[in-house]
Phi, psi and omega in degrees: 000115179291137177227162168297165177302320188272354184289151187276343186278123183262163181229126177288134185264121178217166181230110180295329187269355178064030175295161186292154179295128179290162185282335168224157180295149180289156188253179168077229178300328179294324182286349171282343181278102181291155184274131171310313175260106199263299194294322190296337186257010172087359177252109185295160182290144186284155181232166183298346186263342181288119172297153178302134179090001176236165176220154171304146181272350176074013180272174179301327179290335178087355180305153174264146175233158180302145181301327182293347175278351170299326178258099181283176173289340170230082177301156171288171185295313179300326175296320182290325174301319180302315190285340179282357200254159170225171185299136163272133175252175180301337171238169183196188176255126183252110188247101185271330178205165174307331180254010179232089180233123190232149163279139182216159164232181180301332189289342192260005178247120172266121185281121178272326182152161180282141177239357186193160176201141176212190187286340183278338185154219180234163167243122183247151175273132180224161176242132167276121203283338183284318182262350184064012182289128175269139184213166169254137191237112174287121173258095181267129186287148173288350186257023186280156190275174192297318181303307188293329177288323167299316182287327174292328177285327181292313183305314186296324182287327183279319177292330180285337180261008187241014182293341179278354175272111184283001174256012174232144182306137191268144169266136180251322185165170182211157173212180183243135182216111174038065172080349179255150168270125169259120184250125184255120185237159165304133188271109176257165194267324182196158176270154174300337184293307186297316189293308179303316178299329174292309178304320182272326186267330180261304181276348178052051178227173175255160166283128183303148179303321179298331178285326174304319186294318182288325180295316186297308181308312184278332173291321184290317175297329177289316182292320175303316171307307179308311191288310188284326190255323185249350178067040181241142173247132187296307172070010176216042181284121181196167184300332186279358180245019175240119193247153178236147168228173185296338181286342181098012178277141177237120191225136177277135179224189178059096176243021195286341181239014178302154184242144173280128183269132176248113186054043177068004178247139172244150190251312194300125193268342184251014184269120170126176179268116184313315184294353181253351187295150176280155186306320178296340170273352180256333179282115181293341178285346184233339191294336183291341181279356184087179181214178179228203184284346179291344177290332169288327174297327164309304177306318177298320180299314172301313170303314175291323170308306184306313186287333187275331188251338184081020180208151172289137195289344180243150176291165181294137179272140177271342180201172173301314179303322183295314182294318184291330189288316184289305189279328184267325184260343187264175173290154187280155171292146190215131167284149184267128182294339180277351184278116192293337185287351189235136179278152178301331179291319182288310182306311183291327176302305184295310184300327175287321170300326175262039173276124184301311180289110183291339176295335182263328184304136188284151176277191180285322179293329178288323174299314183286355173267347181291147187297335180296321182277312182294338184272004191282139182243167175305134181206136198282078181304308183311313177298321180295307181306318179284337174290323179292310188295322177307328190267354180278112171308148176302327183286347175290324178267044183287349181224076177307140188279153182201154179281000000 
């Protein structure tokens, strides 16, 4: 939605089709449309004194530079995300499937109720009245801070380019309403974090190995898609970021702190949930060299250990030094071959993921060739998930999962 330079309303720039970035920003009316997420993509907010066709440089002096200088010969990753995008208007396209595409506005969505809340805003369950499709709608306030803006933009950029992957939560569409951005996403029923805790603590049962196998297959394929198709490393693999639904789908979500791989290496050190971080990301002697997708393999190993045993493998850390001592200097968590509840294939798979030496730890293609993955057969995930959810009181699902 194009606005005048002095208008308070900002517009999120997005690209529904995931088309390649143009070599230069568009001019004319498009230049007048301010970006809803300003700072993270390198384009500072316009001011009343900024002439048309120019933008503030964002440097300490506050000097203005021509808009063409925004696109350097080697733009940053966030700048490339910005350049891939087009304006979200008060109306938009809702793509539920290749043959279900609708023009829609906020008035076409019926609010069923709030299902989550965060610093960015709220998440509501809504129904698209024309298609009767239930979805999760993130309503992002225009006042979120810079760090949250950057994470939300990264998350959105990844899901918008991942609709061809059946193992990643789907993006349907987005629009702009009264200063907020509404992002329509696939609605899932529960996260693995909530699911396994109910199974172990309330039902006092284990998660079947067949289910662990399905989780492994889908998650590895989702991570491999991110690497091969988008050159992205997730960096936050954990049970709360793997979602389930009653149809038997298992999907990866939450790409807000995903990192762009340069020559297969990521550098940022403070991204991710520290308890699931690989040793090479925690060790100050090695972290400066960067890390690769094998750090997500470690996180997957910790996740599977937790799901297989019903507990996190490390005791609670009292400090970063405590974590450093256990994860970097201590022995890695390992499932036991003598435990009759685990097959040798599962034990070998999890323990390989939890290899401390990243040069020996398998990559995604190596994991997909392991017998635990290759021996997976048809198993009714939907029946199992529904059987558990049918026993779960509504108040246990007080925070439904969403991307």
